[in-house]
Phi, psi and omega in degrees: 000126182280165178298323179297317179296319178298318180297316179294325177295319177297318178299318179296320179297316179295321177299318178295322178296321179295329176279321184290325184300306179294327178297319179294318179299313182295325183284333188249354183270007174052045176075014184285328190304314182296344183258007177261182176300145186300338183295332178293314177298322178296320178297318179298318179295317179298317179298314181295315180296321177296322178296315179298314181299318181292320179293320178296314179298322179293318179297318178295319178296318178298320179294318177299319180296320179297317179297317180297319179295322179293320179297319179294324182289328183263354181291134179294141179268138180286138178249146181293139181280139179257355181283156180256127181289160180294336181290334181263359181282130180298138176246135176054035176076005181263125179267126181283132179285140177245154182293138180294143179279137179268348180082004181245141177284154176298141180293136179290143179288137178295142179291136180302141184290325186294310177301322179295319178297322178296320179295321178296317180296318179296318179296319178295316179298319178295321178295316179296317179299318179294322178297320179294323177293324176296320177297321178299316179297317180295318180295321179300316179292319183294329184278007175304127181287147169287114189285151179294145177277174180298326180298320179290319181295325176297324181287349179277351182280129178288157177209197182292340183265322187226133171262131179253118180247132175250132175230184182294332186253348185189169163256136177241131175255109190246122176297140181270334189288325184210160177284115184290142177249355177232137184220164178230128171257125191238134179252118179296166176291166183300128176066018178265127175309124182303329181293339182292345180278353192298318185295331178274327185271328183302318179301334177292322177289324177297335178275000175108006182256142172284133179231128179241118177259119188281143167268108187271141177305124181061013180076017181237114187299325184289351175289341179213073186295341179264011185297332181301328183297322181293323178293319179296321180291333183286341181239073187287353177281348180279130184265327182233138184234143164241151173239157181191182180178170181255128174057239180297332175297324176292326176299313179297320180295321180295322177295319179295316182297318180296326181275346184228043184290352173283335182256341185248135181254337184217157179226123180249118182248111176262111180050051186207175179197159180283155178282326184235184182282119174230032183294338180266002183291141179273076187219150165271123186236136179223096172279131177239124186226170178248141183290339182250016181294124179267355182251308169256091190283161174305326178295322177297317181294316178299321181293339182273353185303320182292341181267002183244159180302153185297331183272010181301138179257111180266137175230123175250123180271113185295126177088355183276154179240177184300318186283357178281350182275002172201177182242090179220018179082186181291155181236135180303136179089353182282167178277188180253121182289152177239006175226158176295150180302315184299320179294317179294319182292330175297321177290322178298315179297318180298317179292325179291319177295324179300319178294313181297326176297319177295318178297317180295329180283349177082000000 
């Protein structure tokens, strides 16, 4: 196998991976993709188009190589001439002297350095480009959202108590009985289907609070840390706001709250903690965690106490794990729960309502 054949084979493999990654995401995400931020669908499309383009380019290159090899195989080979030219034919009996043979072939001319350098640069650039396309395929597969379970999808249905609105940027749970004056903007955990938050957030709306669950770019809250502001601006009838989130979503929410404490009154952390010191922030803060969480461990939560205001109210739900703060099934690396999901979520909802009640009271 030649080096050229190996290179074309690698290109074909990466092209297939670029096609397989979005196909796998769509096949296994249980219809979640159309309900996430539009950037996820765009990424899947880019990956698929890049795969098609790379496979077509590879097929054309392979075809050109085959044609070139066939031309070389069928081209006639030149044979040395045995005839003697007239210039070498003796005239009038006089034999022309010829230069003695040294037995050595003429030295080959050295290849110019500039064309060789260009080939090296082209090869290096092609290698880097192929590596980046491989990273794109891997990232596309990794960003597959954890899809919402049936329990979460059931909570998305509107009724006489709560209206559920879906827009390009979020899901909103709006109380029907009265115009809410206190609201919560919520950021889901990394790669978690936004719809999976419904079973935990809907009861807050049933209690009279507006709740907005954000559709995060690529499912990662830190890609747009200021996204909460657009949701707050869309509901200008709300007078007091809390922000919050699950896991990495809580990290993004804490950064937003620390930077906008004039506009934000409360911070709700579900299995999360701030990245930096916000102990001086003028906020009501309520971290809610699980005792069996394998991702945001109790030790992580304890370590964050010094970075939060002194009046922070901590709640640890006994037996709960990381994936109990939404409904998307088990999560790799999480702990083993020792209580039923419904029981743990009732405590999570109660602690979350306590914060919103404080925010509403001013």
